[in-house]
MARFISE-481608 format. One record per residue (C-alpha): residue in three letters; x, y, z. Coordinates in steps of 0.25 Angstrom, whole numbers, padded with zeros to 4 digits, always signed. Layout:
ALAXYZ;...
! end
This chain:
MET-0057+0012-0033;THR-0052+0026-0031;GLN-0038+0029-0027;ALA-0042+0034-0013;ASP-0049+0020-0011;LEU-0037+0013-0016;VAL-0028+0021-0006;ALA-0038+0018+0005;GLU-0038+0003+0002;ILE-0023+0002+0001;LYS-0022+0009+0015;THR-0031-0001+0021;LEU-0023-0012+0014;ILE-0011-0007+0020;ILE-0017-0007+0034;ASP-0023-0021+0032;SER-0011-0028+0026;LEU-0001-0022+0036;ASN-0010-0023+0048;LEU-0009-0009+0051;GLU-0020-0009+0061;GLU-0017+0005+0067;ILE-0017+0012+0054;THR-0030+0017+0046;PRO-0030+0020+0031;ALA-0031+0035+0035;ASP-0018+0033+0043;ILE-0010+0030+0030;ASP-0006+0042+0022;THR-0008+0039+0007;ASP+0004+0046+0003;ALA+0013+0042+0014;HIS+0024+0031+0013;LEU+0020+0017+0017;PHE+0034+0014+0021;GLY+0044+0021+0030;ASP+0039+0034+0035;GLY+0025+0033+0030;LEU+0016+0021+0035;GLY+0029+0014+0039;LEU+0027+0001+0032;ASP+0039-0008+0030;SER+0043-0019+0020;ILE+0035-0030+0026;ASP+0023-0021+0025;ALA+0026-0018+0011;LEU+0026-0033+0008;GLU+0013-0035+0015;LEU+0007-0023+0008;GLY+0012-0028-0005;VAL+0005-0041-0003;ALA-0008-0035+0001;LEU-0008-0026-0011;GLN-0005-0038-0020;LYS-0017-0045-0014;ARG-0027-0034-0014;TYR-0023-0028-0028;GLY-0016-0038-0035;LEU-0003-0030-0035;SER+0012-0035-0035;PHE+0024-0027-0031;ALA+0039-0030-0033;ALA+0045-0031-0019;ASP+0058-0022-0021;SER+0053-0013-0032;GLU+0054+0002-0031;GLU+0041+0003-0038;THR+0035-0005-0027;ARG+0040+0004-0017;GLN+0034+0016-0024;HIS+0021+0009-0024;PHE+0022+0006-0009;ALA+0026+0021-0006;SER+0012+0025-0001;VAL-0002+0021-0001;ALA-0004+0031-0013;ALA+0007+0024-0021;LEU+0001+0011-0018;ALA-0013+0015-0022;ALA-0008+0021-0035;TYR-0001+0008-0038;VAL-0013-0001-0034;GLY-0022+0008-0042;THR-0015+0005-0055;HIS-0010-0009-0053;ARG-0020-0017-0045;THR-0026-0030-0051;GLN-0037-0032-0040;
! end
């Protein structure tokens, strides 16, 4: 799987797991922040997305870790982490 494929897959996972029906993968900027000013996700969204990533890719995240916050900074950051740590 290429990095571009993984980015597209993660965008779709975000939309599906958070029920963002009004958003398409093209609407999500790969480098924009997922939280706050970017996509506007909140802490509940982070938990739901973390569970979806765990189920899809076999990953686990520490809830209050600065490292986890860095991985969830953008779709690009998530794709980089998933690409190197996925078990499924």
